[in-house]
N, CA, C and O atoms as a GROMACS GRO file, in nm:
protein
  328
    1MET      N    1  12.209   9.552   8.327
    1MET     CA    2  12.162   9.668   8.413
    1MET      C    3  12.268   9.826   8.388
    1MET      O    4  12.391   9.833   8.383
    2SER      N    5  12.174   9.928   8.378
    2SER     CA    6  12.235  10.033   8.276
    2SER      C    7  12.356  10.104   8.413
    2SER      O    8  12.423  10.203   8.384
    3ASP      N    9  12.364  10.068   8.492
    3ASP     CA   10  12.466  10.127   8.619
    3ASP      C   11  12.456  10.175   8.693
    3ASP      O   12  12.387  10.255   8.756
    4ALA      N   13  12.590  10.085   8.685
    4ALA     CA   14  12.643  10.010   8.844
    4ALA      C   15  12.744  10.147   8.880
    4ALA      O   16  12.698  10.194   8.984
    5ARG      N   17  12.807  10.192   8.855
    5ARG     CA   18  12.896  10.353   8.997
    5ARG      C   19  12.903  10.320   9.105
    5ARG      O   20  12.808  10.348   9.179
    6GLY      N   21  12.991  10.264   9.147
    6GLY     CA   22  13.002  10.242   9.302
    6GLY      C   23  12.983  10.050   9.353
    6GLY      O   24  12.982   9.999   9.465
    7TYR      N   25  12.965   9.971   9.171
    7TYR     CA   26  12.958   9.851   9.254
    7TYR      C   27  13.064   9.802   9.170
    7TYR      O   28  13.104   9.864   9.072
    8SER      N   29  13.108   9.695   9.208
    8SER     CA   30  13.212   9.617   9.132
    8SER      C   31  13.196   9.589   9.029
    8SER      O   32  13.125   9.661   8.959
    9TYR      N   33  13.248   9.487   8.984
    9TYR     CA   34  13.188   9.455   8.827
    9TYR      C   35  13.172   9.248   8.892
    9TYR      O   36  13.105   9.173   8.822
   10ALA      N   37  13.239   9.195   9.016
   10ALA     CA   38  13.222   9.098   9.068
   10ALA      C   39  13.151   9.098   9.088
   10ALA      O   40  13.098   8.987   9.082
   11LEU      N   41  13.033   9.250   9.148
   11LEU     CA   42  12.952   9.222   9.309
   11LEU      C   43  12.865   9.225   9.117
   11LEU      O   44  12.899   9.124   9.055
   12VAL      N   45  12.796   9.292   9.058
   12VAL     CA   46  12.712   9.341   8.988
   12VAL      C   47  12.678   9.206   8.863
   12VAL      O   48  12.567   9.160   8.838
   13LYS      N   49  12.818   9.162   8.797
   13LYS     CA   50  12.803   8.995   8.823
   13LYS      C   51  12.667   8.897   8.863
   13LYS      O   52  12.560   8.858   8.817
   14ALA      N   53  12.760   8.887   8.990
   14ALA     CA   54  12.636   8.827   9.120
   14ALA      C   55  12.492   8.855   9.156
   14ALA      O   56  12.392   8.818   9.218
   15ILE      N   57  12.534   8.925   9.095
   15ILE     CA   58  12.369   9.012   9.057
   15ILE      C   59  12.301   8.961   9.030
   15ILE      O   60  12.200   8.917   9.086
   16GLU      N   61  12.351   8.951   8.905
   16GLU     CA   62  12.289   8.914   8.723
   16GLU      C   63  12.228   8.726   8.781
   16GLU      O   64  12.120   8.666   8.786
   17ALA      N   65  12.366   8.697   8.812
   17ALA     CA   66  12.335   8.584   8.818
   17ALA      C   67  12.200   8.497   8.952
   17ALA      O   68  12.149   8.384   8.952
   18ALA      N   69  12.188   8.588   9.024
   18ALA     CA   70  12.144   8.522   9.141
   18ALA      C   71  11.952   8.519   9.054
   18ALA      O   72  11.908   8.586   8.960
   19ASP      N   73  11.890   8.420   9.132
   19ASP     CA   74  11.744   8.432   9.163
   19ASP      C   75  11.659   8.578   9.164
   19ASP      O   76  11.684   8.655   9.257
   20PRO      N   77  11.571   8.613   9.074
   20PRO     CA   78  11.574   8.745   9.061
   20PRO      C   79  11.405   8.728   9.097
   20PRO      O   80  11.322   8.806   9.052
   21LYS      N   81  11.377   8.631   9.170
   21LYS     CA   82  11.305   8.620   9.244
   21LYS      C   83  11.281   8.645   9.384
   21LYS      O   84  11.183   8.622   9.454
   22LEU      N   85  11.397   8.700   9.412
   22LEU     CA   86  11.460   8.656   9.558
   22LEU      C   87  11.420   8.850   9.606
   22LEU      O   88  11.483   8.945   9.558
   23LEU      N   89  11.327   8.862   9.688
   23LEU     CA   90  11.349   9.042   9.731
   23LEU      C   91  11.505   9.058   9.748
   23LEU      O   92  11.574   9.068   9.647
   24GLY      N   93  11.540   9.058   9.823
   24GLY     CA   94  11.703   9.126   9.813
   24GLY      C   95  11.765   9.096   9.681
   24GLY      O   96  11.887   9.088   9.698
   25VAL      N   97  11.736   9.079   9.566
   25VAL     CA   98  11.832   9.045   9.429
   25VAL      C   99  11.743   9.136   9.362
   25VAL      O  100  11.771   9.173   9.248
   26ARG      N  101  11.661   9.168   9.407
   26ARG     CA  102  11.529   9.241   9.300
   26ARG      C  103  11.597   9.394   9.406
   26ARG      O  104  11.597   9.503   9.349
   27LEU      N  105  11.627   9.390   9.492
   27LEU     CA  106  11.610   9.507   9.597
   27LEU      C  107  11.803   9.550   9.461
   27LEU      O  108  11.827   9.622   9.364
   28GLY      N  109  11.876   9.457   9.541
   28GLY     CA  110  11.976   9.424   9.482
   28GLY      C  111  12.034   9.510   9.319
   28GLY      O  112  12.140   9.569   9.299
   29ARG      N  113  11.881   9.476   9.196
   29ARG     CA  114  11.926   9.460   9.102
   29ARG      C  115  11.829   9.622   9.065
   29ARG      O  116  11.822   9.665   8.950
   30VAL      N  117  11.802   9.649   9.113
   30VAL     CA  118  11.715   9.776   9.114
   30VAL      C  119  11.791   9.914   9.188
   30VAL      O  120  11.734  10.023   9.201
   31CYS      N  121  11.937   9.883   9.234
   31CYS     CA  122  11.996   9.952   9.324
   31CYS      C  123  12.095   9.933   9.260
   31CYS      O  124  12.177   9.969   9.345
   32VAL      N  125  12.140   9.911   9.196
   32VAL     CA  126  12.242   9.867   9.104
   32VAL      C  127  12.184  10.038   8.999
   32VAL      O  128  12.198  10.160   8.989
   33ALA      N  129  12.111   9.912   8.942
   33ALA     CA  130  12.070  10.026   8.864
   33ALA      C  131  12.032  10.217   8.849
   33ALA      O  132  12.017  10.286   8.748
   34LYS      N  133  12.027  10.265   9.049
   34LYS     CA  134  11.985  10.390   9.054
   34LYS      C  135  12.052  10.454   9.092
   34LYS      O  136  12.034  10.575   9.106
   35GLY      N  137  12.216  10.352   9.140
   35GLY     CA  138  12.306  10.414   9.213
   35GLY      C  139  12.302  10.397   9.335
   35GLY      O  140  12.359  10.489   9.393
   36VAL      N  141  12.248  10.300   9.418
   36VAL     CA  142  12.186  10.341   9.513
   36VAL      C  143  12.255  10.251   9.568
   36VAL      O  144  12.228  10.132   9.549
   37PRO      N  145  12.404  10.310   9.683
   37PRO     CA  146  12.474  10.228   9.777
   37PRO      C  147  12.447  10.220   9.826
   37PRO      O  148  12.363  10.285   9.888
   38VAL      N  149  12.523  10.077   9.850
   38VAL     CA  150  12.436   9.971   9.955
   38VAL      C  151  12.478  10.053  10.105
   38VAL      O  152  12.412   9.990  10.187
   39SER      N  153  12.529  10.126  10.156
   39SER     CA  154  12.555  10.136  10.306
   39SER      C  155  12.461  10.250  10.337
   39SER      O  156  12.455  10.318  10.439
   40THR      N  157  12.354  10.258  10.178
   40THR     CA  158  12.246  10.362  10.230
   40THR      C  159  12.094  10.256  10.274
   40THR      O  160  11.999  10.277  10.349
   41VAL      N  161  12.128  10.151  10.192
   41VAL     CA  162  12.006  10.051  10.255
   41VAL      C  163  12.087   9.984  10.325
   41VAL      O  164  12.024   9.879  10.324
   42ALA      N  165  12.191   9.959  10.394
   42ALA     CA  166  12.232   9.932  10.510
   42ALA      C  167  12.179   9.981  10.649
   42ALA      O  168  12.107   9.914  10.723
   43THR      N  169  12.233  10.134  10.677
   43THR     CA  170  12.171  10.243  10.720
   43THR      C  171  12.018  10.257  10.750
   43THR      O  172  11.976  10.308  10.854
   44ARG      N  173  11.942  10.209  10.653
   44ARG     CA  174  11.796  10.226  10.664
   44ARG      C  175  11.725  10.112  10.710
   44ARG      O  176  11.606  10.109  10.742
   45CYS      N  177  11.820  10.000  10.712
   45CYS     CA  178  11.784   9.914  10.806
   45CYS      C  179  11.822   9.863  10.947
   45CYS      O  180  11.750   9.805  11.028
   46ASN      N  181  12.007   9.911  10.960
   46ASN     CA  182  12.043   9.950  11.027
   46ASN      C  183  12.110   9.792  11.059
   46ASN      O  184  12.121   9.734  11.167
   47VAL      N  185  12.142   9.758  10.952
   47VAL     CA  186  12.213   9.579  10.914
   47VAL      C  187  12.346   9.600  10.875
   47VAL      O  188  12.328   9.695  10.798
   48THR      N  189  12.480   9.576  10.874
   48THR     CA  190  12.627   9.544  10.814
   48THR      C  191  12.592   9.587  10.672
   48THR      O  192  12.502   9.542  10.601
   49ARG      N  193  12.700   9.706  10.637
   49ARG     CA  194  12.702   9.650  10.437
   49ARG      C  195  12.655   9.455  10.350
   49ARG      O  196  12.583   9.394  10.272
   50GLN      N  197  12.819   9.442  10.493
   50GLN     CA  198  12.788   9.264  10.476
   50GLN      C  199  12.621   9.159  10.464
   50GLN      O  200  12.592   9.080  10.373
   51THR      N  201  12.579   9.176  10.526
   51THR     CA  202  12.388   9.165  10.531
   51THR      C  203  12.349   9.249  10.404
   51THR      O  204  12.280   9.205  10.312
   52VAL      N  205  12.387   9.342  10.410
   52VAL     CA  206  12.308   9.400  10.228
   52VAL      C  207  12.431   9.275  10.048
   52VAL      O  208  12.408   9.200   9.954
   53TYR      N  209  12.513   9.324  10.098
   53TYR     CA  210  12.545   9.189  10.029
   53TYR      C  211  12.527   9.101   9.996
   53TYR      O  212  12.529   9.082   9.875
   54TRP      N  213  12.501   8.996  10.083
   54TRP     CA  214  12.461   8.863  10.093
   54TRP      C  215  12.299   8.879  10.047
   54TRP      O  216  12.246   8.822   9.951
   55TRP      N  217  12.234   8.972  10.144
   55TRP     CA  218  12.060   8.978  10.043
   55TRP      C  219  12.066   9.023   9.886
   55TRP      O  220  11.997   8.971   9.799
   56PHE      N  221  12.150   9.120   9.866
   56PHE     CA  222  12.151   9.164   9.646
   56PHE      C  223  12.224   9.028   9.597
   56PHE      O  224  12.226   9.010   9.476
   57THR      N  225  12.305   8.893   9.713
   57THR     CA  226  12.362   8.852   9.580
   57THR      C  227  12.273   8.666   9.586
   57THR      O  228  12.307   8.563   9.529
   58GLY      N  229  12.141   8.697   9.692
   58GLY     CA  230  12.076   8.608   9.690
   58GLY      C  231  12.128   8.485   9.813
   58GLY      O  232  12.064   8.383   9.836
   59VAL      N  233  12.259   8.525   9.881
   59VAL     CA  234  12.340   8.456   9.964
   59VAL      C  235  12.250   8.417  10.070
   59VAL      O  236  12.235   8.295  10.083
   60PHE      N  237  12.193   8.486  10.143
   60PHE     CA  238  12.059   8.517  10.244
   60PHE      C  239  11.956   8.502  10.189
   60PHE      O  240  11.963   8.472  10.070
   61LYS      N  241  11.823   8.515  10.248
   61LYS     CA  242  11.668   8.538  10.222
   61LYS      C  243  11.691   8.639  10.353
   61LYS      O  244  11.729   8.600  10.464
   62PRO      N  245  11.655   8.791  10.313
   62PRO     CA  246  11.584   8.859  10.437
   62PRO      C  247  11.510   8.822  10.579
   62PRO      O  248  11.396   8.862  10.602
   63LYS      N  249  11.572   8.756  10.658
   63LYS     CA  250  11.446   8.773  10.775
   63LYS      C  251  11.312   8.843  10.753
   63LYS      O  252  11.304   8.931  10.668
   64PRO      N  253  11.168   8.796  10.849
   64PRO     CA  254  11.071   8.802  10.772
   64PRO      C  255  11.077   8.958  10.856
   64PRO      O  256  10.994   9.041  10.819
   65SER      N  257  11.140   8.985  10.929
   65SER     CA  258  11.172   9.125  10.996
   65SER      C  259  11.158   9.226  10.924
   65SER      O  260  11.124   9.340  10.955
   66PHE      N  261  11.184   9.181  10.826
   66PHE     CA  262  11.302   9.288  10.746
   66PHE      C  263  11.220   9.300  10.652
   66PHE      O  264  11.178   9.414  10.630
   67THR      N  265  11.170   9.185  10.566
   67THR     CA  266  11.061   9.170  10.430
   67THR      C  267  10.963   9.337  10.421
   67THR      O  268  11.043   9.420  10.376
   68ASP      N  269  10.888   9.375  10.435
   68ASP     CA  270  10.863   9.481  10.428
   68ASP      C  271  10.895   9.604  10.436
   68ASP      O  272  10.867   9.706  10.373
   69MET      N  273  10.987   9.567  10.560
   69MET     CA  274  11.075   9.713  10.562
   69MET      C  275  11.185   9.807  10.353
   69MET      O  276  11.210   9.917  10.304
   70LEU      N  277  11.202   9.661  10.320
   70LEU     CA  278  11.276   9.615  10.216
   70LEU      C  279  11.186   9.613  10.055
   70LEU      O  280  11.230   9.642   9.944
   71THR      N  281  11.107   9.586  10.078
   71THR     CA  282  10.938   9.571  10.005
   71THR      C  283  10.933   9.772   9.971
   71THR      O  284  10.950   9.849   9.876
   72GLU      N  285  10.902   9.776  10.110
   72GLU     CA  286  10.913   9.976  10.091
   72GLU      C  287  11.003  10.022  10.037
   72GLU      O  288  10.981  10.093   9.938
   73ILE      N  289  11.168   9.995  10.090
   73ILE     CA  290  11.206  10.054   9.945
   73ILE      C  291  11.255  10.038   9.846
   73ILE      O  292  11.319  10.121   9.781
   74LEU      N  293  11.216   9.860   9.807
   74LEU     CA  294  11.214   9.883   9.660
   74LEU      C  295  11.112   9.917   9.520
   74LEU      O  296  11.118   9.901   9.398
   75GLU      N  297  11.003   9.982   9.635
   75GLU     CA  298  10.894  10.051   9.564
   75GLU      C  299  10.950  10.136   9.539
   75GLU      O  300  10.972  10.154   9.419
   76GLU      N  301  11.013  10.249   9.655
   76GLU     CA  302  10.993  10.377   9.649
   76GLU      C  303  11.206  10.409   9.493
   76GLU      O  304  11.244  10.490   9.409
   77TYR      N  305  11.241  10.322   9.537
   77TYR     CA  306  11.349  10.296   9.435
   77TYR      C  307  11.298  10.270   9.270
   77TYR      O  308  11.348  10.301   9.161
   78GLU      N  309  11.189  10.208   9.305
   78GLU     CA  310  11.131  10.132   9.164
   78GLU      C  311  11.081  10.222   9.120
   78GLU      O  312  11.095  10.192   9.002
   79LYS      N  313  11.032  10.313   9.119
   79LYS     CA  314  10.932  10.502   9.148
   79LYS      C  315  11.010  10.583   9.123
   79LYS      O  316  10.991  10.704   9.115
   80ASP      N  317  11.127  10.514   9.104
   80ASP     CA  318  11.257  10.643   9.105
   80ASP      C  319  11.243  10.778   9.201
   80ASP      O  320  11.236  10.886   9.141
   81ARG      N  321  11.240  10.779   9.314
   81ARG     CA  322  11.235  10.861   9.397
   81ARG      C  323  11.325  10.858   9.477
   81ARG      O  324  11.288  10.880   9.592
   82VAL      N  325  11.493  10.827   9.456
   82VAL     CA  326  11.556  10.827   9.481
   82VAL      C  327  11.657  10.941   9.520
   82VAL      O  328  11.769  10.912   9.563
   0.00000   0.00000   0.00000
């Protein structure tokens, strides 16, 4: 990951070690690379930062009600529209 500003070393390592097939982990990797704060994702999804951390590290999979929103956020950040 190229830019981990604002993310702890431990969190970046946890994201790197997590299953890249999981939506939350993919979003976490993009957010770290683009420098998107966890609080931004949490606010957009109306969840806690801890929930986002769990998604990013693959501890929990997002509930189906969040899948479309997270996919939209992921696609937005992948297209460099940060």
